[in-house]
N, C-alpha and C positions, 0 to 999 in steps of 0.2 A: 751483485744483487743483494740488497739488505732489507727487503720488504716482502713478507709472505702474507697470504690472505687465508682467513678462516671464517666460519660462520659465527662462532662464539669464542671469546677468549675469557678464561677464568684465571684470575690473579691470586695466587696463594693456595697451597695444598694442605691446609689444615682440614678440620672436620667439615667445615662449610664448603671449602673449595673442592674437596674430593667428591662430596655428594653432588655439587653443582655440575662438575665436569662429567661425572658418570651419567647423570640424568640427561644432560643435554646431548651427549654423544649417543646414548642408547635410544634416544628419541629420533636420532637421525641427523643432528647438526654436526658438521665438521668442527671439532672442538680442540682448542689448544689450552693446556694447563701449564702455567708458568710458576715455578717454585725456586727458591734459593738453594734448596738442598734436597736432592732426590732420594736421600736415605731417611727422610723424616716425614713421609706422607702421613697425615692425620696423627701427628705426634701427640702423645699424651704428656703435654708440657707440665701439667699439674698432677692430680691424683690418677693412679692407674685403674680407673673404674668407669663404668658406663651405667647410666640409669640412676635410680633413686626415686624419691617422692616426686611425682609429676614428670620428672625427667624420663623415668622408665616408660610411662605412657607415651611420651613423645617418640621414643625409640621404636616402640611397637607400631606407632602410626607411620613412621618412616618406612618400616618394613612392609606394612600393609599397602602403602602406595607404590612399592617396588623399589625403594631405596636399599642401600647396602649396609648401613651401620649395624642393624640387628644381626645379619648373617655373619659379618666379620667379628662382632662381639662374641657370638655363640661359639665360633671356631677358635677363639683365643681365650676363652674363659678359664680362670683358675679357681674361682669361687662364685657361687650363685646364691642369692637370697631373695625371697619375696618379702618385702617390708610391709608392715601394718596389717598382717593377717588377723590380728585380734580386733580389727575395726571392720567397717563395712567394705563391700567389694569395690566401691568407688575410690577407696583409699589404698587398695593393694598396689604396690609399686615394685616392679622387678629391678634388681641391681646386680651387677656382675663385676667382680675384680677381673682384670685382664692381664695377660702377659703383654706388656706394652711394646716390646720389641717385635713379637710375632704379629701384634695388631697392626703396626705400621707396615711390616713386610707384606702382610696379606693384602693390605690396601694397595700397595704398589703392584703386586701381582694382579690384583683385580683390574686396576686401571690400565695396566700394560696390555691386557687382553680384551679390552673393549674396542671393537672396530670403530674407526672414525675419531678416536681420541689420541691426541699427540701430546708429548711432554717436552718441556724446554726448561733447562736449569739456568736461571738468570734472576736479576733483580729489576723489577719495573720501576722506572723513575718518572714516568709521565703518562697521563691518560690523554689520548688524542681525540679531538672533537672535530665536527664538521657541521655546517649549516645546511639545513634542508627546509625549504619553504618557510623560512623565518623561524625555524625551531632548531635549537642546538641539539646534536645527537652524538653519542659515542661512536668513534671510528676506529679505535685500536689503542695500542700502547707502544711506548718506547722503553728500551731497557738500558741498563748500565753498559752492556757490551755493544751498544750502538745499533741494535736491531730495532726495526719498526714493523710491528705486526698489525695488519689491518683486520677488522672484523665488523660484522653487522650488529653485534651486541657485545658488551663487556660486563663481566661479573667481578666485582672486587670483594675479596674475602681475605683482607690483610691481617687479621688477628691483632696481635699486640705489637706488630712490627713498625707501624707508621710513626716515625720519629721516636722509636722506643728508647727508654732510658731506664737502666737497672740501678737499684740502690742497695747497698749493704753498709749500714751505719752512715758515716760521713763520706764514704767512697761511692762513686757512681761511674757508670760506663754505658756507652751507647750499645743497644742490642735489643732484639725482639724477644729473646729468651737466652738463657745461659748457653754460650757457645755459638750463637747466631747473631749476625749483624743486623742493625736496624735498617728500615727502608726509608729512603729520603726522596722527595720530589713529587710523590703522588698527592700528598696533602696540599702542597703548594699549587699544583695544577688544578685541584678541585676548588680551592679557595678562589683562585683566579676565575673559575667558572661560576662563582656565585654561591658556593656552599658555605654553610655555617659549620664551624669545627669546634670541638671541645676536647677536654683532656680527662682521661680516666686512669685508674690505678688498680692493679691486682697484685697478688703475691703468692709465694710458694714456700714450703718449709725445707729444712735441710734434708738431704738424703743420707741414710744411715747404712753402715756396713754390718750385715747380719752376723758376721764372724765375731763381732765385738758386743753382741747383745746377749744377755742372759735370759733366754726364753723360758727357762724352768720356773722362774718366779713371776711370769706374766700370765694373765688370764686369757686363754684362747677363745676365739670367736669363730665357730665353724659355719660352713655353708649349710643349706637345706639338705636334709637327709634324702629327699626325693626331688632333686633340683628340676626346675623348669628351664625355659629359654626365652629369647626374644623373638626369633623369627617364627612366622607361621608356616614356613615350608616344612613338609613332613620328613625330608631327608636330612635335615639339620638336627643332629643329636645333642641332647643336653650334656653338660660336662660330666666326665666319668671320674677323673681324679681331681680332688679339690685340695687347696692349701688353706690353712687357717690364717685369720688375722688375729691381732692381739690387742687387748685393752691395756692402756697405761694411764697414769694420772700424774698431774702436776701436784705441787705442794706449796705451803707458805714459803719454804726455803727457796724453791724454784722461782716463785714470784718475786721474792726480795732481790734475787740476782738479776732477773729481767728488768726490774725497775731501775737498777743501777745504770742501765744503758739507755734510759729514756731520753736523757739530754743529747745523746748522739743519734736518736732515732729520727730518720727523715720524715716520719709521719708526724712527729711532734715539734720539730724545730723549724718547720716552714719550708723545708727543702722540697717536699712533695706537695704539689698543688692539685693533682688529679683526685677525682672522687673514687673512693674505694667501695668494695661490696659489703653492704651492711650484714648480709646473711652468711658471709664467709669471712669473718674478721681475722685479722692477725692476732697472735697471742698477746701482743702489747695492747691492741684495741680491747681485747677481752678484759685485761687487767684494769684498764681505765673504766670501761663500761660497767663491769661487775666487780667493783673494788672490794666488796665485802666477801666475795666467794673464796674459800680456802683452797679449792682444787678444781681443775678442769679435766674432763675425760678426753683422752686422745686415742686414736686408732693407728696401730702399727700395721701397715699393709705391704705385702710382697709386691714387687714390680714385675715378677716373672717367675717361672718355675726352674730357670737355669741361671739365676743371678743372685748375688748376695745383697742387691740394693733393695732397701725398704723405704717406704714413704710414711712420714709421721703426720697423719691427717689431724688437723686442728692446731698445728704448731707453726703456721705460716708466720714469717718474721722478716723484718728488714733491719733488725738490730745488728750491731757489730758482730762479726763471726765469733770473736772471743767470748762475748756475752752469751751467744747462742750455745756454744760448746760447753761453757761452765754450767749453764742452766740445765742442759740436756743430761749432763753427768750427775745431776742430783735427782734424776727420775729413777725410780726403782726398776732395775733391769738394764739400765743404760749407764751404769757407773763407769764403764770402761769404753764407752762407745766411740767409734771413729766415724767422722762424717766424710762423705764423698764430696759434697759441696754444701755451703751454707744456704740458708733460706735468703730470699731477696724479694724486694718489691720492684714492680715495673710500671712505668708511666707510658702512655701511648695516646695517640690521637683517635678520636671517634667522631662520627658525624650524627648529630641528633636525628633520630629516625622519623620525626615528623616531616622530614624532607622527602619521605618515600610515599609511593602509592601502596595499596595492599598487595600488589604483585611484586613488591620490593624493587620496582623500577623507580629511579629518582625523579622527583618533580622538576628540578632545574634542567636535567639533561635526559633526553629520550634514549632508550636502549642501553642505559647504564643501570646496573643492579648492584645493590649492596647486600651482603649477608655475613652474619657472625658478629664478632666483637667490634667491627667498624660501625655497627648500629647500636653499640652501647650495651650489648648483652654479655653474659658470662656463662660458661658451661659448654662442654662438647656437644651435648644433645640439642640445646637451643641453636647452636651454630649449625649443626648438621641439618636440622629441620629447615632453617632459613636457606641454607645452600641448596637443598633439594628443591624448594619452591622457587628460588631464583633461577636455577638451571632450567626447570620446567617452563617457567614463564618467559625466559629469554628465548627459548626454542619456539614457544607458541607465538611470541611477538613477531619474530622474523619469518614465521611460517604463515602469518596472517590469520591465525586461529584465535578463538576467544581465550582470554586468560583464565587461569585457575586460581580462584580465591576461596579458601575454606572459611566457613562461618564459625562463629564461636560455639554453636551447638553441634558442629560436625567434628571438631578436633581441637586438642590442646594447641596444635600448630596454628589453628585459626585464632585462638585466644592470644597466643604469643605475638603474632604479627599485628593483630588488631590493637593490642595494648601498645606496641611500639609506635605504630603509625598514628594512632588516635591520641594517646596520652603522653607519648614521649618518655624520656627517662631522666631522672636526676641522680641516679646511681646505677652501677652495673645491674642489668635486669636478670633475674633468676626466676624460673618457673616454679610455682607452687600449686597444689590442688586448690587452695583457697582463691586463686585468681580466676578459676573457672566457675561460673555460676551454674553450669549444667554438668557438673562432674559425675552425676549418676549416669548420664548418657555417655560420658567420655571415659569409660573404663578401659583398663589395659586389656581385658579379655576380649572386648568386642571391636578392637581397632580394625580388624579385617572386615567385619560386617559393615562398618561405617565407611571405610576408605578403599578397600580393594576394588569395588566396582568403579570408583573414580579413577584409580590407577589404571584400570583396564581401558576405560574410555579414552584416556589421553595417550595410551600406548606404552606405558611403563611396566605394566603387569603382563607377563608372558602367558602362553597357553598352559604351561605346566602349573604355574601358581594359581591361575584362575580355575582350572579343573579341580584342584584340591579345595579351593575356596567353595566352589559349588557343592562338592561332596560334603564338606564340613557343615555348610548351611543346611543341607538336606538332612544330615544326620541329627543335627540339633533339633530341627523341627519334628522329625519322626520320634525322637526320644521324648520331647515334651508331649506330643500327641499320645504316646504309649502311657506315660505317667498319668496324663489327664484321664485316660480311658480305662485304667486298670485299678481295681480295688484290692484291698488286702484285709485278711481276717486278723483279729487281735492275737491269736496264737502264733501267727507267722512271724510277727516282729516283736513279741513280748520280751524276749531276751535282749534284743538289740536296744529297745527303748529303755529297758531297765539299766543296761550297761552305760548309757549316756545320761541317765538321770531324768528321763522324760516320762511324763504321765502315760500309763498304758492305755490302749484303746479299749473301749467298751462295746464297740460294734464295728462292722466292716466299714472301712473308709477308703476313699480314693487316695492313691499314692500322692497325687497332687496336693491334697489337703495335709497329708502327713508331712510332706516335705516343707510345708510352710512353717513348721516349727523351727525355732532358731537353731537348736542343737542337732537336728536331723540333717544328714548329708546324703546326697545321691550316691556317693561312693559307699556309704554305710548300708544303704538299702540294697545296692547291687550285691554286696557281700553276703546278705542273708536271704535274698529272694531269688530262687533259681530261675523263675520265669523272666525276671528283669535282667538277671545276669546273662541268660541265654540270648535275650533280645539284643543286648549290647554287643555280645560276642559275634552273633550271626550278622549283624549289620556293620561290623568294623568300627564301632563308635569308640573313639580314643579319649584320652584324658582331657584334651582341650575342649572337645565337644560336650563332654559330661559337665565340665566346669561352666561352660557358656549356658547350657540348658538349665542348670541349677540356679544360676544368677538370674536368668530371665524369669524363672518361676518365683523365686523368693522376693525379688524386687519389682515385680510386675506393676504393682500399684504406684510405687515411687517413680518408676520409669515413665509410666503413662502420664502422671501428673507433671513431671518435668518436661515431657514432650509437648504437653498442652501449653505450658508457659513459654517454651521456646518458640512454638508456632505463632503465638500471639506477638512475640517480639519480632519475628521474621517479617511481619506486616510492615513494621517501621523500616526494615531494611529494603523494602520494595518501593518506598516513597523516595524518589530521587530528588537531589538538589542540583539545579543547573550549575555547570562547571564554573561559570564566571559570575555567579550571583553576587550582588553587592550587599553584604550583610551590614555595612556601615550606614546604609540608607534606611535600615529598619530601626526607627527610634523606639519602638516597643520592646526591643531586646535590651537587656542590660549592657552597660559599657563593656564589662568583662566578657560577656558572651560574644559581642560584636568583635572584640579583639581576638578571642580564641578561635572563633569560627573563620575569621578572615585569615588567620595564620595556618590553621590545620586544613581548611578547605574540605570538609566532609562531603562525601558523595551521596549519602543517604541520611534520612532523619535518624535512623538507628545509630549510625556512627556518631552523629552530632550529639545524641543523648549520652554518649559515653565520654565526652570531652570534659575534663575537670573544669569547673567554673561555669558550665552551661546548665542552668537549672531546669527543673520540670516546667516552670512557667515559660522559660525561653522555648522549650520544645513545643509547648502548646501554641505559641505564637507562630512557630515554623509550620506546625500542622495546619493552622488556619490558612497560612500563606500558600502552602503547596497541596492542600486537599487532605482532609482527614481520612 
């Protein structure tokens, strides 16, 4: 017997695959996760960190929905920082350095203890299809070891492994990452099924031996003094012991050495044809793009608390290893550095995501889902978010339930997927706060308020998490009510206002009005007002609820205005376009609009309005056609 049956098969155990498999199994589907190497679940193939600008918001959203990434990050964090605290709350972004070995090991432990989730170590070589009522659907996969696994739905999360090719100078070798073989056969079976395929490129820097680094001359960068965390669960503790990162800098001498290797660079000599990430360029790309810049800032990051391996963030390269070594040794503090392995570039197949529905199910093949770098994205967080949504929707599909599609005003995850499906990609996609038009609504602090009820409704949020969510929500509301209804005399906060450079009060004022001042904080008021402090303590109001209440008070006007704009746009999302509508028959549309609409096949006027090349005039034509 060489054929086994499951409800859902997930191919690839990177960040997308792990979230997809965990979600599908926890929702009740009998799930098989297939991976080439069971020692590398959710491997941090590039930098050993989770979160960052906009990415941190995504991780909190994953956690709020009932995903695993935030929990596993918190339990393996070695440094935590909240970025952009000098800006508005919409820009605050959590980021954590992780122990990458413990991160992967904890993911394995988590997966191995989910009922209904099974693991298989092998390489998938083919996606199996079947015809049902004139529609082609996914039916399972075949593997290198000769196994044929049947399933009602298949989720592909192949990362950089599809026909992966690694480059160091003029040398190249097949592989999905250093030490792992490439995956062959999947691309070919998908192309035969009618999919369009493209090629992308990414890269990584050399890994350094800490024993050969002079840390005494480097500038340390410490984590937050009072660190926060990603998960909203109360029993997940913030990191206690933090390790520093270090700042280092290139120089004109370093640049001169690097330029000597340009003629052997696969990026510049035509060897690499894949499209690379503009927002995470290699060091040689930086020297070409910013030719007049004399130095570049780099970040030296530990890969764990019990290893000597360090990651040099900002120094990705595919130059010959000798050039990389010589240049590194001209950087202050790295004069005697030893490298564990050189940086390299990797090319891999991806499938333009305009071939997907918003559920991440493919348009050419039913019950087949794509998540992660196979869709042209980059980043652990973007991949994990897609994996979570693909796993949820694969389960909902085979269960006959309505799909879960998050709107752009509901989550960064909604922005991510809508961008991919509607606009496509011409380079590896990376999330930024600037991509979200409703970022005041989509803050990291309120991800649970936005998404935990949704996670509860689909069955991914358990009783324990939901009880805590309800308590927190109640505490936030009660604190806002107390602040709104309590007044304070000038003498009670005169010293506090003076200490922070704020104008003293001249008469009694409501705490709510005082808190509207930019420099006044709720924590500061709690520290000087006994009645407020007592209320907080008696009601068990924690740090997260205090932060949420303060943001809701300070940004109330902005939040309401953005909510109003979002609600107006939602009206366009409620005007459906028939599935097989012939756009080419509408001569009142521009030729470009007809072409783009016919290719993307938007399901609503709202989605059509976001397609590049579809003008406001074209949208007016569609509104007249389908009812204003």
